[in-house]
Each structure stands twice: as C-alpha cells, then as structure tokens.
C-alpha positions as CSV (number, residue, x, y, z in Angstrom):
1,X,160.0,163.8,113.9
2,X,157.9,166.7,112.6
3,X,158.5,166.6,109.4
4,X,157.5,163.3,108.9
5,X,154.2,164.1,110.3
6,X,154.1,167.1,107.7
7,X,154.9,165.3,104.9
8,X,152.5,162.3,105.7
9,X,149.8,165.2,106.4
10,X,150.2,166.5,103.1
11,X,149.8,162.7,101.6
12,X,146.7,162.5,103.3
13,X,145.2,165.3,102.0
14,X,146.3,164.5,98.4
15,X,144.9,161.1,98.7
16,X,141.4,162.3,100.0
17,X,141.2,164.6,96.6
18,X,142.1,162.2,94.6
19,X,139.2,159.7,96.6
20,X,136.8,162.6,95.6
21,X,137.9,162.6,92.3
22,X,138.1,159.1,91.5
23,X,134.2,158.7,93.5
24,X,132.7,161.0,90.9
25,X,134.2,159.0,87.7
26,X,133.1,155.8,89.4
27,X,129.9,156.7,90.4
28,X,129.1,158.4,86.6
29,X,130.1,155.2,85.4
30,X,128.1,153.0,87.7
31,X,125.2,154.6,87.0
32,X,125.7,154.0,83.4
33,X,126.0,150.4,83.2
34,X,123.3,147.8,83.6
35,X,122.6,146.8,86.7
36,X,122.2,143.3,86.2
37,X,126.2,142.9,84.8
38,X,126.9,145.5,88.4
39,X,125.4,142.8,90.8
40,X,127.2,140.1,88.8
41,X,130.8,141.8,88.6
42,X,129.9,142.5,93.0
43,X,129.7,138.9,93.5
44,X,132.7,138.1,91.1
45,X,134.6,140.3,93.2
46,X,133.2,138.8,96.5
47,X,134.3,135.1,95.4
48,X,138.0,136.3,94.2
49,X,138.7,138.2,97.4
50,X,137.5,134.9,99.3
51,X,138.6,132.2,97.8
52,X,141.8,133.9,95.5
53,X,144.2,131.9,93.3
54,X,142.5,131.6,90.1
55,X,139.9,133.6,90.5
56,X,141.3,136.3,90.8
57,X,141.9,136.1,87.0
58,X,138.8,138.5,86.7
59,X,140.9,141.5,87.3
60,X,143.1,140.0,84.1
61,X,142.0,142.6,81.0
62,X,140.5,140.2,78.4
63,X,141.1,141.8,74.9
64,X,140.8,140.5,71.3
65,X,143.8,139.4,69.2
66,X,144.3,141.7,66.7
67,X,142.3,144.9,68.3
68,X,144.3,147.6,69.4
69,X,143.1,150.7,71.4
70,X,144.3,154.0,70.2
71,X,144.4,157.1,72.2
C-alpha cells in the first residue's frame, strides 16, 4: 500500500510542475489575444459544457483544405 502512496505522490508532483509550466504558456498566449475574442470563446465554452451535443464541435480543429502545417 505504501508503494501506491509513493507512486501517487510522484504523479501529483509531476502534475503540479506541468500545471505551473502550462499556466505560464497559457497566460502568455491569452495576453497576446484580442480581449473580445477571448470573451466570445469563453462564452462558447460555457455554452458547450452546459448544452453539450453539437456545441462541443467548438473543440474541433478548423483547417482549410489544401493547407498543411509544417514544423
């Protein structure tokens, strides 16, 4: 049982670290975006979480045909 606690503690610490790193990136991105767009996206998210169904399509990627992203 103590091995399980140790494993969960390690996973929790990794999750905390990852959350902190992600928060910095999220804040930087959010600060660079248009405030009106962010408000609209948050409203769409709230509505999608409440009503579900087809409204969850806001999370689908919208790509133009024939355009490819390269790394």
